[in-house]
Phi, psi and omega in degrees: 000121181278131178247140180246134183212164180287156179298140170227155183301330181295345180273357185302311182294315176298326176295318177297316180301323178293321177297318179300318178300321180296318180294336179277338179291325182209159185271006184294311184276135179289138175292141179231148170287167179300319179296318178297320178297316178300316181292325181290323185249288190294325182267001175293133182299343180263358177293136179234112183298326181288346177260013184241135187223151180234154174248131184237135170253101195059243179258005183268124178282122185241359179186156173204157177216148181223136176231160180203164172240156179245352176201173182261008181288117181294344180278344178264158183282158161270172188230138163267119183254337182205139169208124181223133174235136179304141188307315183289350183250007181283161179062033176235012178088001183290314177299321179297317180293317178298319177297318177302318182295319178295316180297321178296323176297315181295321176298320180294339177272007177089011181271143180254005178203161176234146178223152167245105184197162186300343181296348176294340182074004175239099190230136186266134179292150184219159180264141174289126181302146175064031174232171176276060177060042166293133188237154173244138190290344181205133178285120186288332183193208185266130175301124180297134179070011172284168176301323180294320177302313181293323177301311180293321179301319181281356173250029169073023169273146178237163180281114182274325176194167181244136174237143181239134178270124181254151182212143175212119169287141189259354186306319184250019183289137173223149177301130177301138182300327179299323178290317178302315181294316182295318181287336173294320176293316182297326182300328178294339179261003181087012180262119183222169172234126183215163170291133185300134177228109184298335181280342186248324188260145185239166169083016183294321180291321176297320177300317180300324178286320185293324186284342178052047179225094184302325180296310179293317180299319178296319179298319180296308186289324178296322177295316183292337180281348181291151177304324178227085183302145175290144179294148175210158180269150173227145167270139188232141171245097185053049177074005173264132184292125177230003179200164188204147163241159178289179180304140185246121176195162177269127176281167183301331181283351186097356180284136174282128185284140177222122174264324182151174175226152180204142177236138180301144185309319184280359181241016180276166180066028177243007181085007184285326179297312178299317182296314179304312184292317181291321176295325176299313179301317181295319180298314181296320176300313182296337182254025166098356179289141181259344179198168174228145173219153172190171174230155179208160181289154182298332183266007179279115183294339179296343180301332180288332173293317181297317179294321177301322182286351177109001179291150175244149175281116185270330183197139175257142184232149178246123167287112185251138189222147175229126174273133182279341183246000000 
């Protein structure tokens, strides 16, 4: 007889053991130490113990699910961030019951819908298929056509949007000749791409206002406020900033870091977006990164820049949502 109960701290290790079993079933999910697992879930500031439930067969933990909210706005969704059932106990209604408990919790928090998407702030790292364990730090949504995707689909979740995971090994990366040629033409007009130098380049604050993107503007200014800002590229019109890439550095995994790219509205369609991104890839390769990964929405036009640069779509994900009313 399966018993369902609320999360208690004593269940942390059995929950971790269940996660370890999942990573052994397939190579998609990155293996984590117990401490890493604790930090990813239980010590995450968005983890909610009252939204987490376990399934027990006598004293044996055979499944768990966790849900959370990130704000009190009734117009935004609550989130299902994790659900795992031991392999031998699947297709017996255990996952369905755990999902019901999470949904009831979200309803009690005033939410009228549930989603599985990276906005939950609790995201599991995954490996890029067919690589030597190149990894991405967080799963953006549900792998399309996975068992989990079908499980949610049959529990009345629908595809709210599509996200695609991109990947590029950098060992053999070279600047596309088309970019080299275009930037040679642009240089005659005073249009260049360089590593930002506050003593030489002007207009960074004006650029932040022009792009009308609080996220990117915040990333730029927060970086510049650091005692030792991380290097980043800028597109320049006679030394005035008209484009930007995020901070550039190699992560511990060997992954080249990417925050994003942006070009000011009046400087678009000049080849600067492609140049910024391709120069970014070259910089990261030169500074020791072995690969790059990121995800973006299906409707993001920048995806064509990524494909132009040689990136491949490694995995497609579905932001899945269920309306309670």
